[in-house]
C-alpha positions as CSV (number, residue, x, y, z in Angstrom):
1,M,38.8,-26.5,-2.9
2,I,35.5,-24.5,-3.3
3,P,35.8,-20.8,-2.6
4,A,33.7,-19.4,0.2
5,P,30.8,-17.1,-0.6
6,A,31.6,-13.4,-0.3
7,N,29.1,-12.7,2.5
8,K,26.5,-14.2,4.9
9,W,23.6,-13.5,2.4
10,S,25.4,-15.4,-0.3
11,R,25.8,-18.4,2.0
12,Y,22.1,-18.2,3.0
13,A,20.9,-17.8,-0.5
14,A,23.1,-20.7,-1.8
15,H,21.6,-23.1,0.8
16,C,18.0,-21.9,1.4
17,C,16.5,-20.6,-1.7
18,D,16.8,-19.8,-5.4
19,C,17.8,-16.2,-5.1
20,T,17.4,-15.6,-8.8
21,K,13.6,-16.4,-8.6
22,L,13.2,-14.4,-5.4
23,C,15.0,-11.4,-6.7
24,S,13.1,-11.6,-10.0
25,R,9.7,-11.7,-8.2
26,W,10.7,-8.8,-5.9
27,S,11.8,-6.7,-8.9
28,A,8.6,-7.4,-10.8
29,A,6.5,-6.4,-7.8
30,T,8.4,-3.2,-7.3
31,T,9.1,-2.0,-10.8
32,D,6.8,-3.8,-13.3
33,S,4.2,-1.4,-14.7
34,Q,1.5,-4.1,-14.0
35,F,1.9,-3.5,-10.3
36,S,2.7,0.3,-10.3
37,W,-0.9,1.1,-9.4
38,L,-0.2,-0.4,-5.9
39,H,2.5,2.2,-5.2
40,N,0.1,4.7,-3.5
41,I,-1.4,2.1,-1.1
42,S,2.0,0.6,-0.3
43,E,3.4,4.1,0.4
44,F,0.4,4.8,2.6
45,V,0.9,1.6,4.6
46,V,4.6,2.4,5.1
47,R,3.8,5.9,6.3
48,L,1.3,4.4,8.8
49,D,3.8,1.8,10.0
50,E,6.5,4.5,10.4
51,A,4.1,6.7,12.4
52,L,3.0,3.8,14.6
53,T,6.5,2.5,15.3
54,G,8.1,6.0,15.7
55,K,9.0,7.6,19.0
56,A,6.8,10.7,18.5
57,P,3.3,10.5,19.9
58,I,0.4,10.4,17.5
59,G,-2.1,13.1,18.0
60,P,-5.6,13.9,16.6
61,A,-4.2,15.9,13.7
62,D,-2.1,12.9,12.6
63,A,-5.2,10.7,12.7
64,E,-7.2,13.3,10.7
65,T,-4.4,13.4,8.1
66,A,-4.3,9.6,7.8
67,F,-8.1,9.5,7.3
68,D,-8.0,12.3,4.8
69,L,-5.3,10.5,2.7
70,A,-7.2,7.2,2.9
71,R,-10.5,8.8,2.0
72,K,-8.9,10.4,-1.0
73,M,-7.1,7.3,-2.1
74,F,-10.2,5.1,-1.8
75,T,-12.3,7.4,-3.9
76,P,-13.0,5.4,-7.0
77,T,-12.9,7.4,-10.2
78,E,-12.1,6.9,-13.9
79,S,-10.1,10.1,-14.0
80,G,-8.0,9.7,-10.8
81,D,-4.6,8.3,-10.2
82,A,-3.7,4.7,-11.1
83,F,-4.9,3.2,-7.8
84,Q,-8.3,5.1,-8.0
85,K,-8.8,3.9,-11.6
86,Q,-8.0,0.2,-10.7
87,Y,-10.3,0.6,-7.6
88,F,-13.1,2.0,-9.8
89,A,-12.7,-0.9,-12.3
90,A,-12.8,-3.4,-9.4
91,I,-16.0,-1.9,-8.1
92,Q,-17.5,-2.2,-11.6
93,R,-16.8,-5.9,-12.0
94,D,-17.1,-7.4,-8.5
95,P,-20.1,-7.0,-6.2
96,A,-18.0,-8.1,-3.2
97,V,-15.8,-5.0,-3.8
98,V,-19.0,-2.9,-3.9
99,M,-20.0,-4.2,-0.5
100,E,-16.6,-3.6,1.1
101,H,-16.5,-0.1,-0.4
102,A,-19.9,0.6,1.2
103,E,-18.5,-0.4,4.6
104,L,-15.4,1.8,4.0
105,A,-17.6,4.7,3.0
106,R,-19.6,4.2,6.2
107,L,-16.5,4.3,8.3
108,F,-15.2,7.4,6.4
109,S,-18.5,9.2,7.0
110,Q,-17.9,9.0,10.7
111,T,-15.0,11.4,10.4
112,L,-15.2,14.6,8.5
113,P,-12.4,15.7,6.1
114,K,-10.3,18.7,7.4
115,E,-11.7,21.1,4.8
116,K,-15.3,20.4,6.0
117,K,-14.4,21.0,9.7
118,E,-13.0,24.5,9.1
């Protein structure tokens, strides 16, 4: 007689996928230093998702804060955080990224940062 798996996930994993490969990929994407530069953007997306799915209404101040964070994050610089450095490098090597950044800069120019409004 074959013993039953300990829980539903174990039964699912045993029949539907190679859990070892899946867990290995997930671990690499969340802990490997090669992907650590993506932490800021993934955290930003999670914060947006939580705000949009939350029960509290979103007001103009919330939108301004989100734009300010995005504007700061998408400022390419050699001396910034890991994401800004990777973004800077992408702009240096790929003309398509330059074009997309120009569009992003145009959108950001339509909203002023909080410090310039005061």
